C-alpha positions, -999 to 999 in steps of 0.1 A, spaced: -383 170 -338 -354 153 -356 -333 179 -347 -342 179 -311 -330 146 -304 -291 156 -312 -296 183 -285 -312 164 -262 -283 138 -267 -257 166 -260 -273 178 -230 -272 147 -214 -240 139 -221 -226 169 -210 -244 169 -180 -232 130 -171 -195 140 -180 -198 170 -154 -216 145 -128 -188 120 -139 -158 142 -136 -169 161 -100 -177 122 -83 -142 112 -98 -122 143 -83 -137 136 -50 -134 99 -46 -97 98 -63 -71 85 -35 -33 91 -46 0 88 -29 0 124 -24 -26 119 7 -12 107 35 -36 116 56 -63 101 37 -44 66 34 -38 64 70 -75 68 78 -84 38 54 -53 17 72 -69 26 106 -98 4 93 -73 -26 99 -56 -21 127 -33 10 143 -22 35 122 0 65 123 16 89 97 49 97 104 80 112 82 109 87 72 146 100 75 145 119 44 112 135 56 90 118 33 57 105 48 55 70 62 27 50 76 38 32 109 8 2 116 2 -28 135 -24 -58 123 -31 -87 145 4 -83 163 20 -78 130 43 -42 126 43 -28 91 56 3 73 42 19 42 68 41 29 58 71 3 79 72 -28 85 100 -56 80 128 -34 92 157 -44 126 162 -29 121 195 -10 85 197 -1 81 160 7 48 162 -15 32 150 -44 44 114 -37 34 88 -70 34 54 -49 35 34 -20 60 2 -7 43 -15 20 69 -37 42 72 -58 72 102 -73 85 105 -107 107 132 -122 130 134 -155 119 158 -180 123 151 -204 93 152 -172 70 164 -186 36 164 -175 -1 147 -207 -7 119 -203 19 114 -167 0 116 -184 -31 87 -207 -25 65 -179 -14 73 -156 -43 68 -185 -64 33 -197 -47 20 -155 -41 9 -129 -63 12 -101 -43 41 -92 -18 79 -103 -25 95 -120 4 135 -117 7 162 -124 31 173 -92 44 207 -83 49 201 -57 79 176 -44 104 146 -33 87 115 -18 100 92 -30 124 120 -56 137 127 -64 172 160 -78 183 197 -80 173 203 -70 136 223 -99 133 196 -123 136 181 -137 108 152 -121 94 130 -125 61 107 -94 47 75 -92 29 74 -63 5 47 -50 -19 49 -16 -44 17 0 -55 20 27 -84 -8 52 -76 4 78 -104 -29 84 -116 -49 75 -85 -75 47 -73 -109 53 -59 -115 50 -22 -133 15 -24 -100 7 -45 -73 21 -18 -95 1 6 -88 -31 -14 -52 -23 -17 -50 -23 23 -72 -53 25 -48 -73 1 -17 -62 23 -36 -70 57 -46 -107 40 -11 -115 27 4 -104 62 -17 -132 78 -6 -153 49 29 -146 57 29 -155 91 10 -186 82 38 -196 58 67 -185 83 50 -207 109 45 -239 85 83 -235 73 95 -236 105 
């Protein structure tokens, strides 16, 4: 009877390990899965999978009338597959753009880095000579994350876009 307990424990552990591995492989999202990330982004607003000027995947999106782009990085230079990270970006034409305002956002907020951009960026409208400020956030997906976590990543981005719009309005 005593010898049966380790055998049962080993069998249970093997079964649990197989079930966990199967679940983990099916539910993991990484930066090589542009179509899946686009589907998740569409749950928050408009999102379209495209290619950037190098041929790497790129998602162009819009939420609450704010345009944004998700760039894919760490992609194979020839196949443009196997990407490892994402960079969320939104640019805003804003006459009061200044390093002081960007620094205040960066001091107060954990997610999303603000900076005064020196050339016209994605989602910008108008003349490149206008002042503008950008919000950027990088996410490493090298080992992947669960679908729920990827949903939370995009939710955090969308929330911070709204907060950044409010921040700009308050500092005008």
